[in-house]
Biopython code that builds the backbone (N, CA, C, O; Angstrom):
import numpy as np
from Bio.PDB.StructureBuilder import StructureBuilder

atoms = [
    (1, "UNK", "N", (0.848, -1.193, 0.000)),
    (1, "UNK", "CA", (0.000, 0.000, 0.000)),
    (1, "UNK", "C", (0.885, 1.245, 0.000)),
    (1, "UNK", "O", (1.826, 1.334, 0.789)),
    (2, "UNK", "N", (0.592, 2.213, -0.882)),
    (2, "UNK", "CA", (1.412, 3.421, -0.938)),
    (2, "UNK", "C", (1.289, 4.235, 0.348)),
    (2, "UNK", "O", (0.274, 4.186, 1.042)),
    (3, "UNK", "N", (2.334, 4.971, 0.642)),
    (3, "UNK", "CA", (2.323, 5.823, 1.832)),
    (3, "UNK", "C", (1.290, 6.936, 1.671)),
    (3, "UNK", "O", (1.075, 7.450, 0.574)),
    (4, "UNK", "N", (0.668, 7.292, 2.771)),
    (4, "UNK", "CA", (-0.319, 8.366, 2.752)),
    (4, "UNK", "C", (0.378, 9.708, 2.546)),
    (4, "UNK", "O", (1.352, 10.020, 3.232)),
    (5, "UNK", "N", (-0.112, 10.481, 1.622)),
    (5, "UNK", "CA", (0.420, 11.815, 1.354)),
    (5, "UNK", "C", (-0.276, 12.824, 2.254)),
    (5, "UNK", "O", (-1.481, 12.734, 2.491)),
    (6, "UNK", "N", (0.487, 13.773, 2.746)),
    (6, "UNK", "CA", (-0.044, 14.835, 3.591)),
    (6, "UNK", "C", (-0.176, 16.093, 2.737)),
    (6, "UNK", "O", (0.809, 16.588, 2.189)),
    (7, "UNK", "N", (-1.402, 16.603, 2.631)),
    (7, "UNK", "CA", (-1.671, 17.764, 1.778)),
    (7, "UNK", "C", (-2.308, 18.868, 2.607)),
    (7, "UNK", "O", (-3.274, 18.637, 3.334)),
    (8, "UNK", "N", (-1.756, 20.072, 2.488)),
    (8, "UNK", "CA", (-2.358, 21.250, 3.107)),
    (8, "UNK", "C", (-3.167, 21.983, 2.056)),
    (8, "UNK", "O", (-2.696, 22.185, 0.936)),
    (9, "UNK", "N", (-4.364, 22.378, 2.403)),
    (9, "UNK", "CA", (-5.177, 23.235, 1.536)),
    (9, "UNK", "C", (-5.452, 24.490, 2.343)),
    (9, "UNK", "O", (-6.081, 24.444, 3.400)),
    (10, "UNK", "N", (-4.971, 25.608, 1.828)),
    (10, "UNK", "CA", (-5.050, 26.848, 2.598)),
    (10, "UNK", "C", (-5.733, 27.965, 1.830)),
    (10, "UNK", "O", (-5.613, 28.086, 0.610)),
    (11, "UNK", "N", (-6.458, 28.780, 2.596)),
    (11, "UNK", "CA", (-7.023, 30.019, 2.068)),
    (11, "UNK", "C", (-6.876, 31.066, 3.160)),
    (11, "UNK", "O", (-6.263, 30.795, 4.193)),
    (12, "UNK", "N", (-7.410, 32.221, 2.955)),
    (12, "UNK", "CA", (-7.254, 33.305, 3.922)),
    (12, "UNK", "C", (-7.792, 32.984, 5.308)),
    (12, "UNK", "O", (-7.173, 33.327, 6.315)),
    (13, "UNK", "N", (-8.956, 32.317, 5.359)),
    (13, "UNK", "CA", (-9.578, 32.040, 6.652)),
    (13, "UNK", "C", (-9.574, 30.568, 7.038)),
    (13, "UNK", "O", (-9.858, 30.227, 8.186)),
    (14, "UNK", "N", (-9.253, 29.691, 6.089)),
    (14, "UNK", "CA", (-9.246, 28.258, 6.371)),
    (14, "UNK", "C", (-10.637, 27.647, 6.398)),
    (14, "UNK", "O", (-10.818, 26.538, 6.900)),
    (15, "UNK", "N", (-11.622, 28.361, 5.863)),
    (15, "UNK", "CA", (-12.993, 27.853, 5.933)),
    (15, "UNK", "C", (-13.622, 27.716, 4.544)),
    (15, "UNK", "O", (-13.749, 26.606, 4.028)),
    (16, "UNK", "N", (-14.008, 28.819, 3.950)),
    (16, "UNK", "CA", (-14.846, 28.778, 2.753)),
    (16, "UNK", "C", (-14.152, 28.222, 1.518)),
    (16, "UNK", "O", (-14.466, 27.118, 1.075)),
    (17, "UNK", "N", (-13.220, 28.970, 0.964)),
    (17, "UNK", "CA", (-12.629, 28.532, -0.295)),
    (17, "UNK", "C", (-11.772, 27.287, -0.123)),
    (17, "UNK", "O", (-11.661, 26.483, -1.048)),
    (18, "UNK", "N", (-11.169, 27.118, 1.036)),
    (18, "UNK", "CA", (-10.342, 25.915, 1.226)),
    (18, "UNK", "C", (-11.211, 24.657, 1.229)),
    (18, "UNK", "O", (-10.737, 23.580, 0.868)),
    (19, "UNK", "N", (-12.462, 24.781, 1.627)),
    (19, "UNK", "CA", (-13.364, 23.625, 1.609)),
    (19, "UNK", "C", (-13.639, 23.189, 0.175)),
    (19, "UNK", "O", (-13.613, 21.996, -0.130)),
    (20, "UNK", "N", (-13.901, 24.142, -0.697)),
    (20, "UNK", "CA", (-14.140, 23.839, -2.107)),
    (20, "UNK", "C", (-12.897, 23.195, -2.714)),
    (20, "UNK", "O", (-12.993, 22.179, -3.404)),
    (21, "UNK", "N", (-11.738, 23.785, -2.459)),
    (21, "UNK", "CA", (-10.489, 23.277, -3.021)),
    (21, "UNK", "C", (-10.157, 21.904, -2.444)),
    (21, "UNK", "O", (-9.704, 21.022, -3.174)),
    (22, "UNK", "N", (-10.373, 21.714, -1.159)),
    (22, "UNK", "CA", (-10.092, 20.413, -0.527)),
    (22, "UNK", "C", (-10.920, 19.301, -1.171)),
    (22, "UNK", "O", (-10.424, 18.192, -1.367)),
    (23, "UNK", "N", (-12.166, 19.592, -1.495)),
    (23, "UNK", "CA", (-13.014, 18.595, -2.159)),
    (23, "UNK", "C", (-12.465, 18.244, -3.531)),
    (23, "UNK", "O", (-12.470, 17.076, -3.919)),
    (24, "UNK", "N", (-11.993, 19.235, -4.264)),
    (24, "UNK", "CA", (-11.428, 19.002, -5.594)),
    (24, "UNK", "C", (-10.127, 18.194, -5.487)),
    (24, "UNK", "O", (-9.900, 17.279, -6.279)),
    (25, "UNK", "N", (-9.293, 18.523, -4.529)),
    (25, "UNK", "CA", (-8.028, 17.811, -4.333)),
    (25, "UNK", "C", (-8.313, 16.362, -3.942)),
    (25, "UNK", "O", (-7.635, 15.446, -4.408)),
    (26, "UNK", "N", (-9.302, 16.159, -3.099)),
    (26, "UNK", "CA", (-9.700, 14.810, -2.695)),
    (26, "UNK", "C", (-10.132, 13.996, -3.916)),
    (26, "UNK", "O", (-9.801, 12.817, -4.036)),
    (27, "UNK", "N", (-10.863, 14.628, -4.804)),
    (27, "UNK", "CA", (-11.319, 13.972, -6.034)),
    (27, "UNK", "C", (-10.125, 13.586, -6.921)),
    (27, "UNK", "O", (-10.090, 12.491, -7.483)),
    (28, "UNK", "N", (-9.157, 14.488, -7.037)),
    (28, "UNK", "CA", (-7.944, 14.203, -7.822)),
    (28, "UNK", "C", (-7.226, 12.985, -7.234)),
    (28, "UNK", "O", (-6.780, 12.104, -7.968)),
    (29, "UNK", "N", (-7.122, 12.949, -5.930)),
    (29, "UNK", "CA", (-6.451, 11.830, -5.264)),
    (29, "UNK", "C", (-7.186, 10.518, -5.533)),
    (29, "UNK", "O", (-6.560, 9.512, -5.865)),
    (30, "UNK", "N", (-8.501, 10.527, -5.391)),
    (30, "UNK", "CA", (-9.300, 9.314, -5.641)),
    (30, "UNK", "C", (-9.099, 8.813, -7.070)),
    (30, "UNK", "O", (-8.867, 7.624, -7.290)),
    (31, "UNK", "N", (-9.188, 9.720, -8.032)),
    (31, "UNK", "CA", (-9.064, 9.347, -9.441)),
    (31, "UNK", "C", (-7.686, 8.786, -9.779)),
    (31, "UNK", "O", (-7.543, 8.006, -10.721)),
    (32, "UNK", "N", (-6.672, 9.182, -9.009)),
    (32, "UNK", "CA", (-5.303, 8.764, -9.295)),
    (32, "UNK", "C", (-4.785, 7.706, -8.324)),
    (32, "UNK", "O", (-3.599, 7.378, -8.336)),
    (33, "UNK", "N", (-5.672, 7.171, -7.482)),
    (33, "UNK", "CA", (-5.278, 6.128, -6.550)),
    (33, "UNK", "C", (-4.281, 6.584, -5.506)),
    (33, "UNK", "O", (-3.452, 5.800, -5.044)),
    (34, "UNK", "N", (-4.359, 7.849, -5.136)),
    (34, "UNK", "CA", (-3.435, 8.420, -4.152)),
    (34, "UNK", "C", (-4.124, 8.462, -2.795)),
    (34, "UNK", "O", (-5.203, 9.038, -2.652)),
    (35, "UNK", "N", (-3.498, 7.852, -1.810)),
    (35, "UNK", "CA", (-4.016, 7.881, -0.439)),
    (35, "UNK", "C", (-3.529, 9.177, 0.191)),
    (35, "UNK", "O", (-2.326, 9.430, 0.242)),
    (36, "UNK", "N", (-4.455, 9.998, 0.671)),
    (36, "UNK", "CA", (-4.066, 11.316, 1.170)),
    (36, "UNK", "C", (-4.828, 11.720, 2.416)),
    (36, "UNK", "O", (-5.985, 11.353, 2.618)),
    (37, "UNK", "N", (-4.144, 12.484, 3.238)),
    (37, "UNK", "CA", (-4.739, 13.153, 4.388)),
    (37, "UNK", "C", (-4.729, 14.635, 4.049)),
    (37, "UNK", "O", (-3.664, 15.240, 3.921)),
    (38, "UNK", "N", (-5.909, 15.217, 3.905)),
    (38, "UNK", "CA", (-6.017, 16.619, 3.511)),
    (38, "UNK", "C", (-6.362, 17.459, 4.737)),
    (38, "UNK", "O", (-7.346, 17.207, 5.432)),
    (39, "UNK", "N", (-5.526, 18.461, 4.982)),
    (39, "UNK", "CA", (-5.692, 19.338, 6.141)),
    (39, "UNK", "C", (-6.009, 20.736, 5.640)),
    (39, "UNK", "O", (-5.252, 21.297, 4.848)),
    (40, "UNK", "N", (-7.110, 21.299, 6.090)),
    (40, "UNK", "CA", (-7.457, 22.676, 5.740)),
    (40, "UNK", "C", (-6.894, 23.605, 6.802)),
    (40, "UNK", "O", (-6.925, 23.295, 7.993)),
    (41, "UNK", "N", (-6.375, 24.754, 6.360)),
    (41, "UNK", "CA", (-5.833, 25.712, 7.321)),
    (41, "UNK", "C", (-5.869, 27.122, 6.744)),
    (41, "UNK", "O", (-6.180, 27.329, 5.571)),
    (42, "UNK", "N", (-5.545, 28.076, 7.595)),
    (42, "UNK", "CA", (-5.387, 29.463, 7.173)),
    (42, "UNK", "C", (-3.999, 29.605, 6.564)),
    (42, "UNK", "O", (-3.075, 28.887, 6.948)),
    (43, "UNK", "N", (-3.849, 30.515, 5.626)),
    (43, "UNK", "CA", (-2.544, 30.729, 4.983)),
    (43, "UNK", "C", (-1.463, 31.033, 6.015)),
    (43, "UNK", "O", (-0.323, 30.592, 5.870)),
    (44, "UNK", "N", (-1.807, 31.765, 7.029)),
    (44, "UNK", "CA", (-0.827, 32.139, 8.050)),
    (44, "UNK", "C", (-0.327, 30.923, 8.850)),
    (44, "UNK", "O", (0.734, 30.986, 9.473)),
    (45, "UNK", "N", (-1.083, 29.829, 8.832)),
    (45, "UNK", "CA", (-0.698, 28.611, 9.556)),
    (45, "UNK", "C", (0.209, 27.681, 8.748)),
    (45, "UNK", "O", (0.729, 26.703, 9.286)),
    (46, "UNK", "N", (0.400, 27.975, 7.471)),
    (46, "UNK", "CA", (1.168, 27.095, 6.594)),
    (46, "UNK", "C", (2.564, 26.787, 7.138)),
    (46, "UNK", "O", (2.937, 25.615, 7.183)),
    (47, "UNK", "N", (3.352, 27.784, 7.552)),
    (47, "UNK", "CA", (4.709, 27.453, 8.020)),
    (47, "UNK", "C", (4.717, 26.440, 9.167)),
    (47, "UNK", "O", (5.583, 25.567, 9.217)),
    (48, "UNK", "N", (3.775, 26.552, 10.069)),
    (48, "UNK", "CA", (3.697, 25.627, 11.202)),
    (48, "UNK", "C", (3.393, 24.208, 10.731)),
    (48, "UNK", "O", (4.050, 23.257, 11.156)),
    (49, "UNK", "N", (2.417, 24.064, 9.871)),
    (49, "UNK", "CA", (2.068, 22.740, 9.343)),
    (49, "UNK", "C", (3.199, 22.187, 8.465)),
    (49, "UNK", "O", (3.530, 21.004, 8.543)),
    (50, "UNK", "N", (3.781, 23.045, 7.636)),
    (50, "UNK", "CA", (4.849, 22.604, 6.736)),
    (50, "UNK", "C", (6.039, 22.061, 7.532)),
    (50, "UNK", "O", (6.700, 21.119, 7.093)),
    (51, "UNK", "N", (6.306, 22.640, 8.677)),
    (51, "UNK", "CA", (7.409, 22.191, 9.520)),
    (51, "UNK", "C", (7.165, 20.785, 10.066)),
    (51, "UNK", "O", (8.107, 20.086, 10.440)),
    (52, "UNK", "N", (5.904, 20.378, 10.110)),
    (52, "UNK", "CA", (5.553, 19.045, 10.612)),
    (52, "UNK", "C", (5.671, 17.986, 9.528)),
    (52, "UNK", "O", (5.522, 16.795, 9.803)),
    (53, "UNK", "N", (5.936, 18.408, 8.306)),
    (53, "UNK", "CA", (6.134, 17.479, 7.207)),
    (53, "UNK", "C", (4.884, 17.250, 6.372)),
    (53, "UNK", "O", (4.052, 16.405, 6.704)),
    (54, "UNK", "N", (4.757, 18.001, 5.295)),
    (54, "UNK", "CA", (3.676, 17.799, 4.340)),
    (54, "UNK", "C", (4.288, 17.578, 2.962)),
    (54, "UNK", "O", (5.418, 17.991, 2.700)),
    (55, "UNK", "N", (3.535, 16.928, 2.089)),
    (55, "UNK", "CA", (4.025, 16.616, 0.752)),
    (55, "UNK", "C", (3.665, 17.678, -0.279)),
    (55, "UNK", "O", (4.366, 17.843, -1.278)),
    (56, "UNK", "N", (2.575, 18.396, -0.037)),
    (56, "UNK", "CA", (2.096, 19.372, -1.013)),
    (56, "UNK", "C", (1.225, 20.404, -0.315)),
    (56, "UNK", "O", (0.515, 20.103, 0.644)),
    (57, "UNK", "N", (1.299, 21.636, -0.825)),
    (57, "UNK", "CA", (0.433, 22.716, -0.349)),
    (57, "UNK", "C", (-0.352, 23.231, -1.545)),
    (57, "UNK", "O", (0.223, 23.554, -2.584)),
    (58, "UNK", "N", (-1.666, 23.303, -1.391)),
    (58, "UNK", "CA", (-2.528, 23.892, -2.414)),
    (58, "UNK", "C", (-3.158, 25.115, -1.757)),
    (58, "UNK", "O", (-3.813, 25.002, -0.721)),
    (59, "UNK", "N", (-2.963, 26.270, -2.355)),
    (59, "UNK", "CA", (-3.431, 27.498, -1.729)),
    (59, "UNK", "C", (-4.183, 28.384, -2.716)),
    (59, "UNK", "O", (-3.952, 28.326, -3.923)),
    (60, "UNK", "N", (-5.083, 29.201, -2.186)),
    (60, "UNK", "CA", (-5.826, 30.148, -3.023)),
    (60, "UNK", "C", (-5.383, 31.579, -2.751)),
    (60, "UNK", "O", (-5.956, 32.528, -3.286)),
    (61, "UNK", "N", (-4.374, 31.724, -1.928)),
    (61, "UNK", "CA", (-3.900, 33.045, -1.526)),
    (61, "UNK", "C", (-2.373, 33.044, -1.513)),
    (61, "UNK", "O", (-1.766, 31.981, -1.383)),
    (62, "UNK", "N", (-1.748, 34.195, -1.643)),
    (62, "UNK", "CA", (-0.284, 34.227, -1.572)),
    (62, "UNK", "C", (0.222, 33.708, -0.228)),
    (62, "UNK", "O", (-0.404, 33.925, 0.810)),
    (63, "UNK", "N", (1.351, 33.029, -0.261)),
    (63, "UNK", "CA", (1.926, 32.490, 0.968)),
    (63, "UNK", "C", (2.617, 33.592, 1.765)),
    (63, "UNK", "O", (3.165, 34.535, 1.195)),
    (64, "UNK", "N", (2.585, 33.460, 3.089)),
    (64, "UNK", "CA", (3.196, 34.483, 3.936)),
    (64, "UNK", "C", (4.728, 34.499, 3.856)),
    (64, "UNK", "O", (5.345, 35.508, 4.200)),
    (65, "UNK", "N", (5.341, 33.423, 3.418)),
    (65, "UNK", "CA", (6.800, 33.360, 3.295)),
    (65, "UNK", "C", (7.195, 32.221, 2.380)),
    (65, "UNK", "O", (6.346, 31.438, 1.954)),
    (66, "UNK", "N", (8.471, 32.125, 2.079)),
    (66, "UNK", "CA", (8.984, 31.054, 1.210)),
    (66, "UNK", "C", (8.881, 29.730, 1.958)),
    (66, "UNK", "O", (9.235, 29.643, 3.133)),
    (67, "UNK", "N", (8.394, 28.699, 1.270)),
    (67, "UNK", "CA", (8.206, 27.371, 1.841)),
    (67, "UNK", "C", (8.973, 26.371, 0.985)),
    (67, "UNK", "O", (9.021, 26.504, -0.238)),
    (68, "UNK", "N", (9.576, 25.365, 1.630)),
    (68, "UNK", "CA", (10.377, 24.390, 0.893)),
    (68, "UNK", "C", (9.566, 23.187, 0.415)),
    (68, "UNK", "O", (10.133, 22.192, -0.036)),
    (69, "UNK", "N", (8.257, 23.277, 0.511)),
    (69, "UNK", "CA", (7.350, 22.216, 0.073)),
    (69, "UNK", "C", (6.750, 22.658, -1.264)),
    (69, "UNK", "O", (6.497, 23.849, -1.450)),
    (70, "UNK", "N", (6.514, 21.722, -2.209)),
    (70, "UNK", "CA", (5.870, 22.128, -3.469)),
    (70, "UNK", "C", (4.520, 22.810, -3.204)),
    (70, "UNK", "O", (3.724, 22.356, -2.382)),
    (71, "UNK", "N", (4.294, 23.902, -3.919)),
    (71, "UNK", "CA", (3.062, 24.680, -3.761)),
    (71, "UNK", "C", (2.353, 24.764, -5.097)),
    (71, "UNK", "O", (2.971, 25.042, -6.125)),
    (72, "UNK", "N", (1.042, 24.521, -5.077)),
    (72, "UNK", "CA", (0.213, 24.640, -6.277)),
    (72, "UNK", "C", (-0.857, 25.689, -5.996)),
    (72, "UNK", "O", (-1.505, 25.664, -4.949)),
    (73, "UNK", "N", (-1.035, 26.606, -6.934)),
    (73, "UNK", "CA", (-2.078, 27.611, -6.810)),
    (73, "UNK", "C", (-3.411, 26.958, -7.192)),
    (73, "UNK", "O", (-3.592, 26.531, -8.332)),
    (74, "UNK", "N", (-4.332, 26.884, -6.246)),
    (74, "UNK", "CA", (-5.612, 26.222, -6.465)),
    (74, "UNK", "C", (-6.738, 27.144, -6.864)),
    (74, "UNK", "O", (-7.900, 26.739, -6.849)),
    (75, "UNK", "N", (-6.423, 28.376, -7.220)),
    (75, "UNK", "CA", (-7.451, 29.346, -7.585)),
    (75, "UNK", "C", (-8.315, 28.876, -8.752)),
    (75, "UNK", "O", (-9.479, 29.264, -8.860)),
    (76, "UNK", "N", (-7.748, 28.041, -9.625)),
    (76, "UNK", "CA", (-8.509, 27.533, -10.779)),
    (76, "UNK", "C", (-9.746, 26.760, -10.336)),
    (76, "UNK", "O", (-10.744, 26.724, -11.055)),
    (77, "UNK", "N", (-9.690, 26.147, -9.171)),
    (77, "UNK", "CA", (-10.856, 25.409, -8.670)),
    (77, "UNK", "C", (-11.992, 26.337, -8.275)),
    (77, "UNK", "O", (-13.135, 25.898, -8.149)),
    (78, "UNK", "N", (-11.695, 27.600, -8.080)),
    (78, "UNK", "CA", (-12.737, 28.574, -7.734)),
    (78, "UNK", "C", (-13.255, 29.289, -8.974)),
    (78, "UNK", "O", (-14.431, 29.647, -9.051)),
    (79, "UNK", "N", (-12.362, 29.495, -9.950)),
    (79, "UNK", "CA", (-12.758, 30.217, -11.162)),
    (79, "UNK", "C", (-13.267, 29.289, -12.256)),
    (79, "UNK", "O", (-14.032, 29.705, -13.127)),
    (80, "UNK", "N", (-12.834, 28.013, -12.206)),
    (80, "UNK", "CA", (-13.205, 27.072, -13.247)),
    (80, "UNK", "C", (-12.300, 27.149, -14.469)),
    (80, "UNK", "O", (-12.472, 26.388, -15.421)),
    (81, "UNK", "N", (-11.342, 28.063, -14.446)),
    (81, "UNK", "CA", (-10.424, 28.234, -15.575)),
    (81, "UNK", "C", (-9.101, 27.543, -15.263)),
    (81, "UNK", "O", (-8.404, 27.913, -14.318)),
    (82, "UNK", "N", (-8.768, 26.544, -16.060)),
    (82, "UNK", "CA", (-7.500, 25.842, -15.874)),
    (82, "UNK", "C", (-7.530, 24.723, -14.855)),
    (82, "UNK", "O", (-6.481, 24.288, -14.382)),
    (83, "UNK", "N", (-8.718, 24.251, -14.509)),
    (83, "UNK", "CA", (-8.844, 23.187, -13.506)),
    (83, "UNK", "C", (-8.079, 21.926, -13.890)),
    (83, "UNK", "O", (-7.405, 21.332, -13.050)),
    (84, "UNK", "N", (-8.177, 21.517, -15.146)),
    (84, "UNK", "CA", (-7.515, 20.292, -15.583)),
    (84, "UNK", "C", (-6.002, 20.368, -15.389)),
    (84, "UNK", "O", (-5.377, 19.404, -14.948)),
    (85, "UNK", "N", (-5.419, 21.522, -15.720)),
    (85, "UNK", "CA", (-3.978, 21.689, -15.573)),
    (85, "UNK", "C", (-3.569, 21.629, -14.100)),
    (85, "UNK", "O", (-2.545, 21.034, -13.762)),
    (86, "UNK", "N", (-4.359, 22.237, -13.234)),
    (86, "UNK", "CA", (-4.058, 22.219, -11.802)),
    (86, "UNK", "C", (-4.185, 20.791, -11.266)),
    (86, "UNK", "O", (-3.346, 20.337, -10.488)),
    (87, "UNK", "N", (-5.222, 20.100, -11.680)),
    (87, "UNK", "CA", (-5.412, 18.712, -11.247)),
    (87, "UNK", "C", (-4.245, 17.835, -11.687)),
    (87, "UNK", "O", (-3.765, 16.996, -10.925)),
    (88, "UNK", "N", (-3.799, 18.032, -12.907)),
    (88, "UNK", "CA", (-2.668, 17.258, -13.425)),
    (88, "UNK", "C", (-1.393, 17.560, -12.632)),
    (88, "UNK", "O", (-0.631, 16.652, -12.300)),
    (89, "UNK", "N", (-1.172, 18.823, -12.337)),
    (89, "UNK", "CA", (0.021, 19.201, -11.573)),
    (89, "UNK", "C", (-0.023, 18.603, -10.167)),
    (89, "UNK", "O", (0.992, 18.115, -9.670)),
    (90, "UNK", "N", (-1.184, 18.637, -9.529)),
    (90, "UNK", "CA", (-1.333, 18.048, -8.191)),
    (90, "UNK", "C", (-1.040, 16.563, -8.243)),
    (90, "UNK", "O", (-0.279, 16.053, -7.421)),
    (91, "UNK", "N", (-1.631, 15.866, -9.193)),
    (91, "UNK", "CA", (-1.412, 14.426, -9.323)),
    (91, "UNK", "C", (0.066, 14.120, -9.556)),
    (91, "UNK", "O", (0.612, 13.197, -8.952)),
    (92, "UNK", "N", (0.710, 14.887, -10.427)),
    (92, "UNK", "CA", (2.125, 14.656, -10.711)),
    (92, "UNK", "C", (2.999, 14.887, -9.491)),
    (92, "UNK", "O", (3.922, 14.114, -9.238)),
    (93, "UNK", "N", (2.724, 15.932, -8.735)),
    (93, "UNK", "CA", (3.500, 16.207, -7.523)),
    (93, "UNK", "C", (3.341, 15.083, -6.501)),
    (93, "UNK", "O", (4.307, 14.681, -5.852)),
    (94, "UNK", "N", (2.110, 14.578, -6.365)),
    (94, "UNK", "CA", (1.846, 13.549, -5.362)),
    (94, "UNK", "C", (2.352, 12.177, -5.764)),
    (94, "UNK", "O", (2.555, 11.317, -4.907)),
    (95, "UNK", "N", (2.557, 11.961, -7.047)),
    (95, "UNK", "CA", (3.076, 10.665, -7.510)),
    (95, "UNK", "C", (4.592, 10.569, -7.365)),
    (95, "UNK", "O", (5.159, 9.484, -7.493)),
    (96, "UNK", "N", (5.246, 11.693, -7.100)),
    (96, "UNK", "CA", (6.689, 11.665, -6.896)),
    (96, "UNK", "C", (6.992, 10.903, -5.608)),
    (96, "UNK", "O", (6.243, 10.994, -4.636)),
    (97, "UNK", "N", (8.100, 10.149, -5.605)),
    (97, "UNK", "CA", (8.447, 9.390, -4.385)),
    (97, "UNK", "C", (8.823, 10.288, -3.224)),
    (97, "UNK", "O", (9.136, 9.797, -2.140)),
]
sb = StructureBuilder()
sb.init_structure("model")
sb.init_model(0)
sb.init_chain("A")
sb.init_seg("    ")
for serial, (resi, resn, name, xyz) in enumerate(atoms, 1):
    if name == "N":
        sb.init_residue(resn, " ", resi, " ")
    sb.init_atom(name, np.array(xyz, "f"), 0.0, 1.0, " ", f" {name:<3s}", serial, name[0])
structure = sb.get_structure()
């Protein structure tokens, strides 16, 4: 069984838009056979969570600082423009060992 991937989904408040994006990311994981734990948070909380070890960050807002974890802009899931490309990038990042 593949290792569970840890994914942060962040927006300004950690509530509204991150919920929509988290559902889309969950769908991408299901379609690609990726086992994932998705954590929703506020953008300001990203450094704290990232320090605990995450595999990917999907955000709808600019990050408060430079992070050493791959980051994908998930705004396409809110606008509907470029969703396929974002989904592909998420899947590719999560398939990396």
